[in-house]
C-alpha positions as CSV (number, residue, x, y, z in Angstrom):
1,M,106.3,124.5,100.0
2,F,105.8,121.2,101.9
3,E,103.1,119.4,99.9
4,R,104.4,115.9,100.3
5,I,105.9,115.1,103.7
6,M,107.3,111.7,104.6
7,I,107.1,110.7,108.2
8,A,109.5,107.8,109.2
9,T,108.2,105.6,112.0
10,D,109.4,102.7,114.0
11,G,106.3,102.5,116.1
12,S,107.9,104.1,119.2
13,K,106.5,107.0,121.2
14,H,109.4,109.1,119.8
15,S,108.3,108.5,116.3
16,E,104.7,109.3,117.2
17,R,105.9,112.7,118.5
18,A,107.7,113.3,115.2
19,A,104.4,112.3,113.4
20,E,102.5,115.0,115.4
21,L,104.9,117.6,114.1
22,G,104.8,116.3,110.5
23,I,101.1,116.2,110.5
24,E,100.8,119.7,111.8
25,L,103.3,120.9,109.2
26,A,101.2,119.2,106.5
27,R,98.0,120.8,107.9
28,L,99.5,124.3,107.9
29,S,100.9,124.0,104.4
30,G,97.9,122.2,102.9
31,G,100.0,119.1,102.2
32,A,99.7,115.4,102.7
33,I,101.8,112.9,104.6
34,T,103.1,109.4,103.9
35,A,103.9,107.3,106.9
36,V,106.9,105.0,106.1
37,Y,108.1,102.0,108.1
38,V,111.2,100.0,107.1
39,A,111.1,96.4,108.1
40,D,114.8,95.7,108.7
41,T,114.8,92.2,107.2
42,G,118.5,92.5,106.4
43,R,119.2,91.8,110.0
44,L,117.6,88.4,109.6
45,S,120.2,87.1,107.2
46,H,122.6,86.0,109.9
47,L,120.1,83.8,111.7
48,P,120.3,80.0,111.3
49,E,118.3,78.5,108.4
50,D,116.2,76.4,110.8
51,M,114.6,79.5,112.4
52,A,111.2,80.5,111.2
53,L,112.5,83.5,109.3
54,A,109.2,83.9,107.4
55,S,107.4,84.2,110.7
56,I,109.8,86.9,112.0
57,R,109.5,88.7,108.7
58,D,105.7,88.6,109.0
59,L,105.9,90.0,112.5
60,L,108.1,92.9,111.3
61,I,105.6,93.6,108.4
62,R,102.7,93.5,110.8
63,E,104.4,95.9,113.2
64,G,105.0,98.2,110.3
65,E,101.4,98.1,109.3
66,E,100.3,98.9,112.8
67,A,102.8,101.8,113.2
68,T,101.9,103.4,109.8
69,G,98.2,102.8,110.3
70,Y,98.3,104.6,113.6
71,I,100.0,107.7,112.0
72,E,97.6,107.5,109.0
73,E,94.7,107.7,111.5
74,M,96.3,110.6,113.4
75,A,96.5,112.5,110.1
76,K,93.0,111.8,109.1
77,R,91.7,113.0,112.5
78,A,93.6,116.2,111.9
79,G,92.1,116.6,108.4
80,V,95.3,115.8,106.6
81,A,95.5,113.5,103.6
82,A,97.6,110.5,104.4
83,S,98.9,107.3,103.0
84,K,101.2,104.6,104.4
85,K,103.9,102.4,103.1
86,V,105.9,99.4,104.6
87,V,109.1,98.6,102.8
88,E,111.9,96.1,103.5
89,G,115.6,96.5,103.7
90,N,118.2,98.7,105.3
91,P,116.3,101.5,107.1
92,G,118.5,104.5,106.2
93,E,118.9,103.5,102.6
94,E,115.2,102.6,102.1
95,L,114.0,105.8,103.6
96,I,116.2,107.8,101.2
97,R,115.2,105.7,98.3
98,F,111.5,106.0,99.1
99,A,111.7,109.7,99.6
100,D,113.5,110.1,96.2
101,E,111.0,107.8,94.3
102,A,108.0,109.4,95.9
103,G,109.2,113.0,95.3
104,V,108.7,114.1,98.9
105,D,109.5,117.7,99.8
106,A,110.6,116.9,103.4
107,I,111.3,114.1,105.8
108,V,110.3,114.1,109.4
109,I,112.0,111.6,111.7
110,G,112.5,111.1,115.4
111,S,116.0,111.7,116.6
112,C,115.8,108.5,118.6
113,G,113.6,105.5,118.7
114,R,113.1,102.6,121.0
115,S,115.2,102.0,124.1
116,G,118.4,100.1,124.4
117,L,120.2,98.9,121.3
118,E,117.3,99.8,119.1
119,K,117.5,103.4,120.2
120,F,121.1,103.4,119.1
121,L,120.2,101.9,115.7
122,L,117.4,104.3,115.0
123,G,119.7,107.2,116.0
124,S,122.1,106.0,113.4
125,V,119.3,105.8,110.9
126,A,118.3,109.4,111.6
127,E,121.9,110.4,111.2
128,K,122.2,108.6,107.9
129,V,119.0,110.2,106.6
130,V,120.2,113.7,107.6
131,R,123.6,113.2,106.0
132,T,122.3,111.7,102.7
133,S,118.9,113.2,102.0
134,P,118.5,115.5,99.1
135,V,115.4,117.2,100.7
136,P,115.1,118.9,104.1
137,V,115.0,116.6,107.1
138,I,113.3,117.6,110.3
139,T,114.5,115.6,113.3
140,V,112.2,115.7,116.3
141,P,113.6,114.9,119.8
142,G,111.6,113.1,122.4
143,E,110.0,114.9,125.3
144,K,113.1,114.1,127.3
145,V,116.5,113.1,126.2
146,C,116.3,109.7,124.5
147,D,115.6,107.0,127.0
């Protein structure tokens, strides 16, 4: 039933908790996971031209590689086939687009992410994914209410 599971990550502890559940679901169903990170490069467009936008973009991509690599390793240790993907753009839109193009059977996402403003933004991403996804979405809360 769940052969291809997409796990959305932002590198936070909350998304790692979601990854644990997604990996276990894949293990139990004999499926595979793809860890996906969206580098929100659209938020850079309002910055002044003289800022080193390429450096900021590179930092976001590197953060995505680390976050997805961590989940890929978690899956491999659990004996689950895994791949990873870093994409750029609006997180909610790109997660739905990737899920559609990859033909995933389910999406696993944390219900909240990092603290402060980023927590609010990821919460809105999770909400957008839940509202617009054509496949089941499993939202995973943190150990406590979102920090």
